[in-house]
N, CA, C and O atoms as CSV, one atom per row, in Angstrom:
chain,resi,resn,atom,element,x,y,z
A,1,MET,N,N,0.835,-1.168,0.000
A,1,MET,CA,C,0.000,0.000,0.000
A,1,MET,C,C,0.888,1.243,0.000
A,1,MET,O,O,1.839,1.364,0.772
A,2,ASN,N,N,0.546,2.130,-0.873
A,2,ASN,CA,C,1.352,3.345,-0.910
A,2,ASN,C,C,0.784,4.378,0.069
A,2,ASN,O,O,-0.234,4.130,0.715
A,3,ASP,N,N,1.430,5.510,0.175
A,3,ASP,CA,C,1.052,6.529,1.149
A,3,ASP,C,C,-0.337,7.100,0.871
A,3,ASP,O,O,-1.083,7.403,1.801
A,4,THR,N,N,-0.676,7.245,-0.384
A,4,THR,CA,C,-1.990,7.797,-0.729
A,4,THR,C,C,-3.091,6.864,-0.280
A,4,THR,O,O,-4.095,7.316,0.270
A,5,GLN,N,N,-2.927,5.593,-0.499
A,5,GLN,CA,C,-3.930,4.621,-0.076
A,5,GLN,C,C,-4.044,4.575,1.447
A,5,GLN,O,O,-5.143,4.432,1.983
A,6,LYS,N,N,-2.906,4.696,2.149
A,6,LYS,CA,C,-2.941,4.714,3.611
A,6,LYS,C,C,-3.704,5.945,4.126
A,6,LYS,O,O,-4.491,5.849,5.068
A,7,MET,N,N,-3.458,7.102,3.493
A,7,MET,CA,C,-4.163,8.318,3.906
A,7,MET,C,C,-5.669,8.184,3.647
A,7,MET,O,O,-6.486,8.568,4.484
A,8,LEU,N,N,-6.018,7.647,2.503
A,8,LEU,CA,C,-7.441,7.444,2.204
A,8,LEU,C,C,-8.071,6.464,3.189
A,8,LEU,O,O,-9.201,6.671,3.630
A,9,GLN,N,N,-7.362,5.417,3.530
A,9,GLN,CA,C,-7.866,4.440,4.484
A,9,GLN,C,C,-8.044,5.075,5.859
A,9,GLN,O,O,-9.030,4.796,6.541
A,10,ASP,N,N,-7.108,5.924,6.277
A,10,ASP,CA,C,-7.226,6.619,7.561
A,10,ASP,C,C,-8.429,7.569,7.565
A,10,ASP,O,O,-9.154,7.660,8.556
A,11,ILE,N,N,-8.632,8.269,6.454
A,11,ILE,CA,C,-9.778,9.174,6.351
A,11,ILE,C,C,-11.076,8.380,6.438
A,11,ILE,O,O,-12.003,8.775,7.145
A,12,ILE,N,N,-11.143,7.272,5.726
A,12,ILE,CA,C,-12.352,6.439,5.745
A,12,ILE,C,C,-12.587,5.879,7.140
A,12,ILE,O,O,-13.727,5.856,7.604
A,13,ASN,N,N,-11.557,5.437,7.808
A,13,ASN,CA,C,-11.677,4.924,9.175
A,13,ASN,C,C,-12.142,6.029,10.129
A,13,ASN,O,O,-12.981,5.787,10.997
A,14,GLY,N,N,-11.600,7.238,9.969
A,14,GLY,CA,C,-12.008,8.365,10.802
A,14,GLY,C,C,-13.475,8.710,10.582
A,14,GLY,O,O,-14.203,8.984,11.536
A,15,GLN,N,N,-13.904,8.696,9.329
A,15,GLN,CA,C,-15.315,8.982,9.031
A,15,GLN,C,C,-16.221,7.890,9.606
A,15,GLN,O,O,-17.309,8.173,10.107
A,16,SER,N,N,-15.765,6.664,9.529
A,16,SER,CA,C,-16.534,5.546,10.073
A,16,SER,C,C,-16.683,5.683,11.589
A,16,SER,O,O,-17.754,5.427,12.140
A,17,THR,N,N,-15.607,6.087,12.251
A,17,THR,CA,C,-15.640,6.284,13.704
A,17,THR,C,C,-16.593,7.426,14.065
A,17,THR,O,O,-17.384,7.303,15.000
A,18,ILE,N,N,-16.519,8.523,13.333
A,18,ILE,CA,C,-17.412,9.660,13.581
A,18,ILE,C,C,-18.860,9.235,13.374
A,18,ILE,O,O,-19.743,9.608,14.147
A,19,LYS,N,N,-19.098,8.450,12.323
A,19,LYS,CA,C,-20.464,7.989,12.046
A,19,LYS,C,C,-20.985,7.140,13.204
A,19,LYS,O,O,-22.136,7.303,13.608
A,20,GLN,N,N,-20.180,6.253,13.738
A,20,GLN,CA,C,-20.584,5.409,14.860
A,20,GLN,C,C,-20.883,6.249,16.098
A,20,GLN,O,O,-21.853,5.987,16.809
A,21,GLU,N,N,-20.056,7.250,16.352
A,21,GLU,CA,C,-20.293,8.126,17.498
A,21,GLU,C,C,-21.596,8.902,17.335
A,21,GLU,O,O,-22.372,9.033,18.281
A,22,LEU,N,N,-21.829,9.411,16.134
A,22,LEU,CA,C,-23.060,10.152,15.870
A,22,LEU,C,C,-24.290,9.251,16.024
A,22,LEU,O,O,-25.305,9.670,16.580
A,23,LEU,N,N,-24.195,8.038,15.538
A,23,LEU,CA,C,-25.317,7.110,15.660
A,23,LEU,C,C,-25.616,6.784,17.122
A,23,LEU,O,O,-26.778,6.669,17.511
A,24,SER,N,N,-24.572,6.637,17.925
A,24,SER,CA,C,-24.804,6.346,19.346
A,24,SER,C,C,-25.437,7.554,20.039
A,24,SER,O,O,-26.314,7.384,20.886
A,25,LYS,N,N,-25.009,8.763,19.695
A,25,LYS,CA,C,-25.613,9.972,20.272
A,25,LYS,C,C,-27.080,10.105,19.843
A,25,LYS,O,O,-27.938,10.469,20.647
A,26,ILE,N,N,-27.351,9.813,18.596
A,26,ILE,CA,C,-28.733,9.878,18.099
A,26,ILE,C,C,-29.611,8.870,18.830
A,26,ILE,O,O,-30.757,9.169,19.165
A,27,ASP,N,N,-29.079,7.683,19.077
A,27,ASP,CA,C,-29.832,6.669,19.829
A,27,ASP,C,C,-30.142,7.146,21.250
A,27,ASP,O,O,-31.242,6.926,21.758
A,28,GLU,N,N,-29.172,7.797,21.885
A,28,GLU,CA,C,-29.401,8.333,23.235
A,28,GLU,C,C,-30.502,9.390,23.228
A,28,GLU,O,O,-31.368,9.409,24.102
A,29,VAL,N,N,-30.454,10.264,22.232
A,29,VAL,CA,C,-31.476,11.307,22.127
A,29,VAL,C,C,-32.847,10.677,21.885
A,29,VAL,O,O,-33.840,11.122,22.460
A,30,ASP,N,N,-32.911,9.654,21.048
A,30,ASP,CA,C,-34.176,8.965,20.793
A,30,ASP,C,C,-34.739,8.362,22.072
A,30,ASP,O,O,-35.943,8.435,22.317
A,31,LYS,N,N,-33.876,7.768,22.885
A,31,LYS,CA,C,-34.339,7.181,24.149
A,31,LYS,C,C,-34.881,8.262,25.081
A,31,LYS,O,O,-35.907,8.069,25.733
A,32,LYS,N,N,-34.188,9.404,25.141
A,32,LYS,CA,C,-34.659,10.502,25.988
A,32,LYS,C,C,-35.994,11.037,25.503
A,32,LYS,O,O,-36.874,11.334,26.310
A,33,VAL,N,N,-36.150,11.161,24.201
A,33,VAL,CA,C,-37.414,11.641,23.635
A,33,VAL,C,C,-38.535,10.653,23.942
A,33,VAL,O,O,-39.654,11.062,24.255
A,34,ASP,N,N,-38.247,9.372,23.854
A,34,ASP,CA,C,-39.266,8.356,24.172
A,34,ASP,C,C,-39.693,8.456,25.632
A,34,ASP,O,O,-40.878,8.340,25.944
A,35,ARG,N,N,-38.726,8.672,26.529
A,35,ARG,CA,C,-39.063,8.824,27.949
A,35,ARG,C,C,-39.909,10.074,28.175
A,35,ARG,O,O,-40.857,10.050,28.960
A,36,LEU,N,N,-39.572,11.158,27.495
A,36,LEU,CA,C,-40.360,12.386,27.616
A,36,LEU,C,C,-41.777,12.182,27.076
A,36,LEU,O,O,-42.739,12.684,27.658
A,37,ASP,N,N,-41.907,11.459,25.981
A,37,ASP,CA,C,-43.235,11.173,25.429
A,37,ASP,C,C,-44.080,10.397,26.425
A,37,ASP,O,O,-45.274,10.655,26.575
A,38,ALA,N,N,-43.454,9.445,27.104
A,38,ALA,CA,C,-44.182,8.664,28.101
A,38,ALA,C,C,-44.626,9.554,29.262
A,38,ALA,O,O,-45.743,9.418,29.762
A,39,LYS,N,N,-43.755,10.459,29.685
A,39,LYS,CA,C,-44.113,11.369,30.779
A,39,LYS,C,C,-45.249,12.299,30.362
A,39,LYS,O,O,-46.170,12.547,31.139
A,40,VAL,N,N,-45.181,12.806,29.144
A,40,VAL,CA,C,-46.236,13.697,28.641
A,40,VAL,C,C,-47.558,12.959,28.564
A,40,VAL,O,O,-48.600,13.517,28.908
A,41,ALA,N,N,-47.529,11.716,28.120
A,41,ALA,CA,C,-48.757,10.926,28.044
A,41,ALA,C,C,-49.333,10.717,29.444
A,41,ALA,O,O,-50.548,10.772,29.633
A,42,GLY,N,N,-48.467,10.480,30.413
A,42,GLY,CA,C,-48.930,10.320,31.799
A,42,GLY,C,C,-49.543,11.604,32.331
A,42,GLY,O,O,-50.559,11.570,33.025
A,43,LEU,N,N,-48.935,12.725,32.011
A,43,LEU,CA,C,-49.469,14.016,32.451
A,43,LEU,C,C,-50.814,14.305,31.776
A,43,LEU,O,O,-51.717,14.858,32.403
A,44,ASP,N,N,-50.943,13.939,30.520
A,44,ASP,CA,C,-52.222,14.129,29.831
A,44,ASP,C,C,-53.330,13.352,30.529
A,44,ASP,O,O,-54.443,13.852,30.697
A,45,GLY,N,N,-53.016,12.131,30.932
A,45,GLY,CA,C,-54.005,11.320,31.651
A,45,GLY,C,C,-54.393,11.955,32.976
A,45,GLY,O,O,-55.570,11.981,33.334
A,46,LYS,N,N,-53.408,12.466,33.704
A,46,LYS,CA,C,-53.692,13.108,34.987
A,46,LYS,C,C,-54.525,14.367,34.794
A,46,LYS,O,O,-55.459,14.620,35.555
A,47,ILE,N,N,-54.191,15.151,33.783
A,47,ILE,CA,C,-54.950,16.375,33.509
A,47,ILE,C,C,-56.387,16.032,33.156
A,47,ILE,O,O,-57.312,16.716,33.595
A,48,ASP,N,N,-56.586,14.986,32.372
A,48,ASP,CA,C,-57.946,14.575,32.011
A,48,ASP,C,C,-58.743,14.174,33.246
A,48,ASP,O,O,-59.924,14.502,33.358
A,49,LYS,N,N,-58.098,13.461,34.180
A,49,LYS,CA,C,-58.790,13.051,35.405
A,49,LYS,C,C,-59.175,14.260,36.243
A,49,LYS,O,O,-60.294,14.341,36.752
A,50,VAL,N,N,-58.242,15.201,36.386
A,50,VAL,CA,C,-58.513,16.405,37.176
A,50,VAL,C,C,-59.638,17.209,36.522
A,50,VAL,O,O,-60.528,17.709,37.210
A,51,GLU,N,N,-59.596,17.331,35.206
A,51,GLU,CA,C,-60.630,18.085,34.498
A,51,GLU,C,C,-61.999,17.435,34.684
A,51,GLU,O,O,-63.001,18.128,34.863
A,52,LYS,N,N,-62.039,16.122,34.642
A,52,LYS,CA,C,-63.307,15.410,34.831
A,52,LYS,C,C,-63.850,15.643,36.243
A,52,LYS,O,O,-65.039,15.904,36.423
A,53,ARG,N,N,-62.967,15.548,37.243
A,53,ARG,CA,C,-63.409,15.763,38.629
A,53,ARG,C,C,-63.891,17.191,38.835
A,53,ARG,O,O,-64.908,17.415,39.491
A,54,LEU,N,N,-63.163,18.166,38.276
A,54,LEU,CA,C,-63.577,19.556,38.424
A,54,LEU,C,C,-64.915,19.807,37.744
A,54,LEU,O,O,-65.760,20.529,38.274
A,55,THR,N,N,-65.106,19.215,36.579
A,55,THR,CA,C,-66.372,19.376,35.878
A,55,THR,C,C,-67.510,18.795,36.709
A,55,THR,O,O,-68.580,19.398,36.804
A,56,GLN,N,N,-67.291,17.649,37.299
A,56,GLN,CA,C,-68.328,17.038,38.139
A,56,GLN,C,C,-68.626,17.927,39.342
A,56,GLN,O,O,-69.789,18.111,39.702
A,57,ARG,N,N,-67.595,18.474,39.961
A,57,ARG,CA,C,-67.805,19.329,41.135
A,57,ARG,C,C,-68.553,20.603,40.757
A,57,ARG,O,O,-69.455,21.040,41.472
A,58,LEU,N,N,-68.170,21.196,39.625
A,58,LEU,CA,C,-68.860,22.412,39.192
A,58,LEU,C,C,-70.319,22.130,38.850
A,58,LEU,O,O,-71.199,22.936,39.150
A,59,ASP,N,N,-70.572,20.986,38.222
A,59,ASP,CA,C,-71.956,20.609,37.921
A,59,ASP,C,C,-72.756,20.443,39.208
A,59,ASP,O,O,-73.905,20.878,39.293
A,60,LYS,N,N,-72.153,19.818,40.195
A,60,LYS,CA,C,-72.836,19.606,41.474
A,60,LYS,C,C,-73.118,20.943,42.158
A,60,LYS,O,O,-74.221,21.162,42.658
A,61,ILE,N,N,-72.134,21.830,42.183
A,61,ILE,CA,C,-72.324,23.148,42.788
A,61,ILE,C,C,-73.392,23.932,42.028
A,61,ILE,O,O,-74.219,24.613,42.635
A,62,GLY,N,N,-73.371,23.836,40.713
A,62,GLY,CA,C,-74.370,24.530,39.909
A,62,GLY,C,C,-75.775,24.046,40.185
A,62,GLY,O,O,-76.702,24.848,40.293
A,63,SER,N,N,-75.941,22.734,40.303
A,63,SER,CA,C,-77.274,22.211,40.590
A,63,SER,C,C,-77.718,22.587,41.998
A,63,SER,O,O,-78.894,22.883,42.212
A,64,GLN,N,N,-76.795,22.581,42.963
A,64,GLN,CA,C,-77.141,23.004,44.318
A,64,GLN,C,C,-77.558,24.477,44.336
A,64,GLN,O,O,-78.502,24.855,45.031
A,65,LEU,N,N,-76.861,25.285,43.582
A,65,LEU,CA,C,-77.201,26.697,43.501
A,65,LEU,C,C,-78.574,26.892,42.856
A,65,LEU,O,O,-79.347,27.750,43.283
A,66,ALA,N,N,-78.873,26.104,41.838
A,66,ALA,CA,C,-80.180,26.210,41.185
A,66,ALA,C,C,-81.291,25.818,42.158
A,66,ALA,O,O,-82.324,26.485,42.219
A,67,TYR,N,N,-81.086,24.747,42.914
A,67,TYR,CA,C,-82.095,24.338,43.899
A,67,TYR,C,C,-82.264,25.420,44.969
A,67,TYR,O,O,-83.386,25.718,45.378
A,68,LEU,N,N,-81.161,26.001,45.419
A,68,LEU,CA,C,-81.219,27.044,46.426
A,68,LEU,C,C,-81.957,28.269,45.887
A,68,LEU,O,O,-82.746,28.893,46.597
A,69,GLU,N,N,-81.697,28.599,44.645
A,69,GLU,CA,C,-82.368,29.745,44.025
A,69,GLU,C,C,-83.864,29.501,43.905
A,69,GLU,O,O,-84.662,30.424,44.068
A,70,ASP,N,N,-84.244,28.269,43.623
A,70,ASP,CA,C,-85.661,27.935,43.528
A,70,ASP,C,C,-86.357,28.074,44.879
A,70,ASP,O,O,-87.542,28.402,44.931
A,71,ASP,N,N,-85.639,27.831,45.961
A,71,ASP,CA,C,-86.230,27.881,47.298
A,71,ASP,C,C,-86.320,29.291,47.867
A,71,ASP,O,O,-87.104,29.531,48.786
A,72,THR,N,N,-85.550,30.208,47.353
A,72,THR,CA,C,-85.558,31.556,47.920
A,72,THR,C,C,-86.789,32.322,47.449
A,72,THR,O,O,-87.199,32.197,46.295
A,73,PRO,N,N,-87.373,33.109,48.333
A,73,PRO,CA,C,-88.550,33.874,47.934
A,73,PRO,C,C,-88.167,35.066,47.057
A,73,PRO,O,O,-87.069,35.613,47.162
A,74,THR,N,N,-89.096,35.447,46.198
A,74,THR,CA,C,-88.879,36.638,45.383
A,74,THR,C,C,-89.105,37.874,46.248
A,74,THR,O,O,-89.529,37.760,47.398
A,75,ARG,N,N,-88.830,39.018,45.714
A,75,ARG,CA,C,-89.002,40.266,46.458
A,75,ARG,C,C,-90.471,40.461,46.841
A,75,ARG,O,O,-90.777,40.873,47.960
A,76,GLU,N,N,-91.374,40.163,45.908
A,76,GLU,CA,C,-92.802,40.314,46.181
A,76,GLU,C,C,-93.255,39.341,47.271
A,76,GLU,O,O,-94.022,39.710,48.161
A,77,GLU,N,N,-92.779,38.104,47.194
A,77,GLU,CA,C,-93.138,37.124,48.213
A,77,GLU,C,C,-92.592,37.550,49.578
A,77,GLU,O,O,-93.255,37.356,50.596
A,78,TYR,N,N,-91.404,38.121,49.604
A,78,TYR,CA,C,-90.821,38.580,50.856
A,78,TYR,C,C,-91.657,39.715,51.447
A,78,TYR,O,O,-91.920,39.741,52.649
A,79,ASP,N,N,-92.067,40.644,50.601
A,79,ASP,CA,C,-92.909,41.749,51.081
A,79,ASP,C,C,-94.230,41.231,51.628
A,79,ASP,O,O,-94.704,41.711,52.657
A,80,ASP,N,N,-94.834,40.247,50.945
A,80,ASP,CA,C,-96.081,39.660,51.427
A,80,ASP,C,C,-95.884,38.970,52.770
A,80,ASP,O,O,-96.743,39.035,53.648
A,81,LEU,N,N,-94.737,38.308,52.915
A,81,LEU,CA,C,-94.456,37.646,54.190
A,81,LEU,C,C,-94.347,38.664,55.319
A,81,LEU,O,O,-94.819,38.416,56.429
A,82,GLU,N,N,-93.737,39.788,55.046
A,82,GLU,CA,C,-93.603,40.823,56.060
A,82,GLU,C,C,-94.982,41.319,56.506
A,82,GLU,O,O,-95.213,41.527,57.697
A,83,LYS,N,N,-95.887,41.506,55.558
A,83,LYS,CA,C,-97.244,41.929,55.892
A,83,LYS,C,C,-97.953,40.866,56.723
A,83,LYS,O,O,-98.643,41.186,57.691
A,84,ARG,N,N,-97.783,39.605,56.346
A,84,ARG,CA,C,-98.434,38.524,57.084
A,84,ARG,C,C,-97.906,38.430,58.504
A,84,ARG,O,O,-98.672,38.192,59.438
A,85,VAL,N,N,-96.591,38.615,58.676
A,85,VAL,CA,C,-95.998,38.566,60.007
A,85,VAL,C,C,-96.533,39.718,60.848
A,85,VAL,O,O,-96.843,39.538,62.025
A,86,ASP,N,N,-96.643,40.891,60.253
A,86,ASP,CA,C,-97.199,42.035,60.979
A,86,ASP,C,C,-98.627,41.737,61.439
A,86,ASP,O,O,-98.986,42.056,62.573
A,87,LYS,N,N,-99.442,41.132,60.581
A,87,LYS,CA,C,-100.823,40.785,60.936
A,87,LYS,C,C,-100.845,39.790,62.094
A,87,LYS,O,O,-101.631,39.921,63.033
A,88,ILE,N,N,-99.959,38.788,62.007
A,88,ILE,CA,C,-99.923,37.769,63.064
A,88,ILE,C,C,-99.454,38.396,64.381
A,88,ILE,O,O,-99.978,38.058,65.442
A,89,GLU,N,N,-98.493,39.286,64.327
A,89,GLU,CA,C,-98.022,39.948,65.544
A,89,GLU,C,C,-99.141,40.762,66.168
A,89,GLU,O,O,-99.327,40.727,67.385
A,90,LYS,N,N,-99.880,41.486,65.360
A,90,LYS,CA,C,-100.995,42.271,65.874
A,90,LYS,C,C,-102.063,41.362,66.480
A,90,LYS,O,O,-102.637,41.677,67.522
A,91,TYR,N,N,-102.320,40.248,65.827
A,91,TYR,CA,C,-103.347,39.306,66.328
A,91,TYR,C,C,-102.920,38.703,67.656
A,91,TYR,O,O,-103.735,38.571,68.569
A,92,THR,N,N,-101.612,38.327,67.774
A,92,THR,CA,C,-101.153,37.730,69.032
A,92,THR,C,C,-101.102,38.749,70.162
A,92,THR,O,O,-101.332,38.396,71.319
A,93,VAL,N,N,-100.810,39.976,69.855
A,93,VAL,CA,C,-100.749,41.023,70.869
A,93,VAL,C,C,-102.182,41.348,71.345
A,93,VAL,O,O,-102.404,41.615,72.526
A,94,ALA,N,N,-103.136,41.320,70.417
A,94,ALA,CA,C,-104.520,41.645,70.759
A,94,ALA,C,C,-105.158,40.580,71.619
A,94,ALA,O,O,-106.055,40.885,72.405
A,95,THR,N,N,-104.726,39.343,71.496
A,95,THR,CA,C,-105.360,38.277,72.292
A,95,THR,C,C,-104.684,38.020,73.566
A,95,THR,O,O,-105.112,37.153,74.328
C-alpha cells in the first residue's frame, strides 16, 4: 500500500468512527425523547382526570345553587311575608 492509499484508508476509518459516534448519540437522544413522550402521556391522563373531577364538582355546585335559588322567595313574596308577620303579631298582641 502506498502513502496515498494509507491516507485514504485513515480518512475512511475516521469517518466511520465519527459515524458510529453520531449514531450512538442519536440513539441516546431517541431514548430521551421516548421517555419524555411517556411522561407527557402520563401528564395528559392526569390532567384529564382532574378536568373530569372539576367538571363534576362544578356541575354539582351549579345544581345546588339552582335548587337554592328555587327555594328563595322573590321580592314580592318577601314583602307579602312581612305583611303577614305584621298581621300575626298584631293578632297575638290583641289576644
